[in-house]
Backbone as numpy.savetxt, mean C-alpha at the origin, in Angstrom:
# Nx Ny Nz CAx CAy CAz Cx Cy Cz
-9.52 -17.10 -2.64 -9.55 -15.60 -1.90 -9.10 -15.59 -1.02
-7.95 -15.26 -0.44 -8.38 -15.19 1.14 -8.49 -13.36 1.68
-8.86 -13.85 3.22 -9.61 -12.94 3.78 -8.44 -11.90 4.66
-8.78 -10.66 5.17 -7.81 -10.70 6.38 -7.31 -11.22 7.74
-8.59 -12.52 7.96 -7.50 -13.50 9.01 -6.43 -14.53 8.46
-5.91 -14.18 7.33 -5.42 -15.00 6.82 -3.85 -14.21 6.74
-4.10 -13.15 7.29 -2.89 -12.18 7.27 -1.90 -11.94 8.43
-1.17 -12.03 8.29 -0.41 -11.89 9.12 -0.14 -10.80 10.04
0.08 -10.36 11.07 -0.41 -9.33 12.18 0.34 -8.34 11.04
1.03 -8.33 11.18 1.86 -6.91 10.91 1.69 -6.68 9.10
0.92 -7.29 8.78 0.73 -6.84 7.26 -1.08 -6.54 7.28
-1.77 -7.08 8.37 -2.98 -6.95 8.65 -3.18 -5.35 9.42
-1.68 -5.04 10.09 -1.98 -3.73 10.53 -1.55 -2.79 9.04
-0.78 -3.05 8.23 -0.79 -2.40 7.37 -2.14 -2.12 6.40
-2.85 -3.20 6.72 -4.58 -2.91 5.48 -5.08 -1.90 6.75
-5.26 -1.78 7.74 -5.63 -1.10 8.74 -5.72 0.07 8.16
-4.45 0.52 8.28 -3.53 2.18 7.95 -4.04 2.30 6.87
-3.68 1.80 5.66 -4.65 2.36 4.97 -5.87 2.60 4.58
-6.87 1.40 4.96 -7.91 2.07 5.31 -8.10 3.70 6.00
-7.66 3.45 7.01 -7.91 4.69 7.72 -7.41 5.73 7.41
-6.38 5.91 6.21 -5.98 6.96 5.30 -6.69 7.36 4.65
-7.58 6.56 4.21 -8.10 7.27 2.96 -9.26 7.08 3.60
-10.05 6.41 5.00 -11.46 7.42 5.09 -11.02 8.83 5.22
-9.75 8.91 6.73 -9.52 10.47 6.46 -9.42 11.03 5.67
-8.97 11.17 4.63 -8.85 12.01 3.74 -9.55 11.61 2.73
-10.80 11.49 3.46 -11.53 11.00 1.83 -11.18 10.36 0.21
-10.67 9.77 0.13 -9.41 9.71 -0.79 -10.04 8.47 -1.71
-9.64 8.23 -2.90 -9.92 7.04 -3.86 -9.18 5.74 -3.11
-7.62 5.94 -2.93 -7.03 5.07 -2.75 -6.66 5.22 -0.98
-5.87 4.78 0.02 -4.92 3.80 1.06 -4.41 2.93 0.81
-2.47 3.37 0.68 -1.64 2.58 1.03 -1.08 2.84 2.31
-0.29 1.68 2.46 0.50 1.46 3.73 1.92 0.71 3.34
2.77 1.58 3.66 4.22 0.16 2.91 5.14 -0.24 4.46
5.51 -1.16 4.48 6.47 -1.12 5.88 7.88 -1.09 5.41
8.61 -0.54 6.02 10.20 -0.44 5.04 10.92 -1.74 6.52
12.51 -1.97 6.02 12.83 -3.08 6.40 13.73 -2.99 7.83
13.06 -1.91 8.11 13.32 -1.97 9.46 12.21 -1.76 10.42
11.01 -2.12 10.08 9.58 -2.30 10.73 9.16 -0.95 10.62
9.75 0.40 10.47 8.16 1.61 10.24 7.52 1.27 9.17
6.44 2.32 9.29 5.41 1.72 8.46 5.27 3.34 7.70
4.46 3.68 6.78 4.34 4.80 5.67 3.20 4.79 5.71
2.08 5.58 5.40 1.04 5.12 4.67 1.10 6.90 3.78
-0.33 6.79 2.82 -0.13 8.12 2.09 -2.05 8.08 0.90
-2.04 8.59 0.42 -3.59 8.27 0.23 -3.14 8.77 -1.61
-3.84 8.94 -2.34 -3.55 9.09 -3.99 -3.57 10.55 -4.10
-2.94 11.27 -4.71 -1.82 12.32 -5.10 -3.52 12.35 -6.44
-4.54 13.55 -6.99 -4.48 14.36 -7.85 -4.67 15.48 -8.05
-3.65 16.08 -8.30 -3.40 17.42 -8.49 -2.87 17.91 -10.39
-3.57 19.41 -10.58 -3.46 19.75 -11.96 -1.79 19.22 -12.62
-0.91 19.48 -11.65 -0.05 18.89 -12.26 0.60 17.58 -11.65
1.07 16.79 -10.75 0.93 15.73 -10.56 -0.16 14.89 -10.16
0.12 13.24 -10.23 -1.04 12.52 -9.99 0.07 11.19 -9.23
-0.61 10.56 -8.54 0.19 9.58 -8.05 -0.72 8.60 -7.13
-0.33 7.37 -6.87 -1.53 6.46 -6.97 -0.98 6.49 -5.69
-1.51 5.61 -4.10 -1.71 6.18 -3.31 -0.36 5.79 -2.88
0.07 3.55 -3.07 0.86 2.87 -2.84 2.38 3.32 -3.24
2.34 4.54 -4.68 3.22 4.97 -5.39 4.07 6.80 -4.26
2.44 7.02 -3.78 2.68 8.08 -2.63 3.28 7.52 -1.24
2.99 6.98 -0.90 3.50 5.68 0.51 4.65 5.82 -0.13
5.32 5.03 -1.40 6.62 4.29 -1.54 7.68 5.74 -1.78
6.67 6.91 -1.62 8.03 8.40 -1.88 7.84 8.47 -0.43
7.41 8.23 0.16 7.12 9.38 1.61 7.92 7.96 2.75
8.20 6.73 1.65 9.49 5.94 2.85 10.71 5.92 2.25
10.66 6.34 0.77 12.22 6.87 0.37 13.01 8.09 0.73
11.74 8.85 0.86 11.92 10.40 1.53 12.58 10.85 3.30
11.85 9.63 3.35 12.12 9.30 4.99 13.28 8.49 5.28
14.69 8.04 3.95 15.46 7.03 4.41 15.47 5.54 4.38
14.18 5.25 4.01 14.00 3.55 4.41 14.62 3.38 3.06
15.22 2.13 3.40 16.23 1.23 2.13 15.54 0.39 1.70
14.94 -0.48 1.80 14.07 -1.08 1.16 12.11 -1.16 2.27
11.46 -1.92 1.36 10.58 -2.71 1.56 10.51 -3.98 1.96
10.00 -4.24 3.06 9.41 -5.51 3.67 7.81 -6.17 2.75
6.67 -4.75 2.81 5.51 -5.04 2.41 4.73 -3.90 2.42
3.53 -4.36 2.04 2.92 -2.90 1.26 1.28 -3.16 0.81
0.12 -2.63 0.99 -1.04 -2.96 1.03 -1.79 -1.48 0.63
-2.70 -2.11 -0.07 -3.65 -0.98 -0.56 -4.94 -0.90 -1.10
-5.82 0.08 0.02 -6.67 0.10 -0.06 -7.93 0.41 -0.92
-8.93 -0.04 -1.47 -9.33 0.72 -3.05 -10.12 0.20 -3.56
-11.51 0.89 -4.08 -13.00 0.22 -4.50 -12.59 -0.65 -5.94
-11.17 0.21 -6.49 -10.93 -0.63 -7.65 -11.15 -2.23 -7.17
-11.12 -2.93 -8.85 -10.63 -4.50 -8.55 -9.85 -5.08 -9.36
-8.73 -3.37 -10.20 -7.79 -3.56 -11.37 -6.16 -3.30 -10.33
-5.41 -4.02 -10.67 -4.08 -3.99 -10.33 -3.31 -3.31 -10.71
-3.06 -2.22 -10.61 -2.01 -1.52 -11.58 -0.64 -1.98 -11.77
-0.08 -2.20 -12.84 1.85 -2.41 -13.19 1.97 -1.98 -12.48
2.07 -0.42 -12.91 2.70 0.84 -11.99 3.48 0.71 -10.33
1.95 0.25 -10.08 1.96 -0.12 -8.47 3.24 -1.14 -7.65
2.72 -1.97 -8.54 3.98 -2.79 -8.72 5.49 -3.04 -8.53
5.25 -1.60 -10.03 7.01 -1.87 -10.15 7.64 -0.83 -9.08
6.96 -0.17 -8.94 7.51 1.14 -7.66 7.95 0.13 -6.56
6.76 -1.20 -5.74 7.07 -1.43 -4.79 8.26 -2.52 -4.80
8.66 -3.12 -6.59 9.47 -4.40 -6.89 10.78 -3.32 -6.99
10.66 -1.96 -7.49 12.27 -1.05 -7.57 12.76 -1.25 -5.73
11.63 -1.16 -5.01 12.57 -0.57 -4.00 13.06 -1.85 -2.42
11.56 -2.65 -2.91 11.32 -3.72 -1.94 11.55 -5.31 -3.17
12.06 -5.51 -4.10 12.59 -7.10 -4.29 11.96 -8.23 -3.19
11.23 -8.94 -3.30 10.12 -9.68 -3.00 9.43 -9.55 -1.94
8.95 -8.03 -1.77 7.90 -8.00 -0.72 6.30 -8.14 -1.40
5.71 -8.41 -0.31 4.35 -8.72 -0.52 3.56 -7.37 -0.84
2.53 -7.00 -1.89 1.57 -6.25 -1.97 0.45 -7.01 -1.47
-0.43 -6.75 -0.44 -2.13 -7.04 -0.17 -2.90 -6.08 -0.57
-4.22 -6.53 -1.72 -4.84 -5.59 -2.09 -6.16 -6.22 -1.56
-6.38 -4.97 -0.87 -8.26 -5.26 -0.16 -8.90 -4.44 -0.25
-10.10 -4.22 -0.43 -11.43 -3.38 -0.94 -11.63 -2.65 0.37
-12.07 -1.40 0.33 -12.49 -0.44 1.20 -13.25 -1.00 2.67
-13.61 -2.01 2.60 -14.09 -2.68 4.18 -12.93 -3.91 4.69
-11.77 -3.47 4.18 -10.94 -4.50 4.53 -10.48 -6.17 4.27
-11.51 -6.05 3.35 -11.76 -8.10 2.66 -10.35 -8.01 1.82
-9.34 -9.02 1.81 -8.25 -8.83 1.13 -8.83 -9.91 -0.09
-8.39 -9.19 -1.36 -8.80 -9.97 -2.54 -7.43 -10.45 -3.16
-6.61 -10.12 -2.48 -4.91 -10.86 -3.08 -3.98 -10.75 -2.80
-2.80 -11.72 -2.74 -1.75 -10.63 -2.11 -0.44 -10.92 -3.49
-0.01 -10.22 -3.32 1.26 -10.26 -4.93 2.80 -10.91 -3.91
2.97 -11.43 -4.20 5.05 -11.72 -3.76 5.93 -11.39 -5.37
6.72 -10.40 -4.60 7.58 -10.40 -5.77 8.59 -11.35 -5.95
C-alpha cells in the first residue's frame, strides 16, 4: 500500500485539505477535489434529516456548483475502511480518468483508485 510520500505534491495537498476540513467540522469524513483548471474544493459529510451526502459527494457538488467542467483528482479522509461505490461513481461521472486517494484520519494513504 502506498503512503503519503508516494503521492505527487498536488494529490498530497488534497489529502491535507480533506484532513483539515474533517477536523475543523468534527465530521466523520473530509474530502477534497481538484478540477481540470487546478482549483480545489473541500467538504465534509452532510447529515441532515432531509439530506445525507458523503464528504466526497458534497465536494463534487461544490465543484459542479462553482462551474467545474471536470475533475482531475479527489481525496477522501475517513476512519472507515470501506470504499463506497457511490463516491467512485460521482467522481467518475464528472471526472473520467480522475484518481481517488483514500486516506485515514492521520493522512496514511490506504489506496488510490484511478478510473
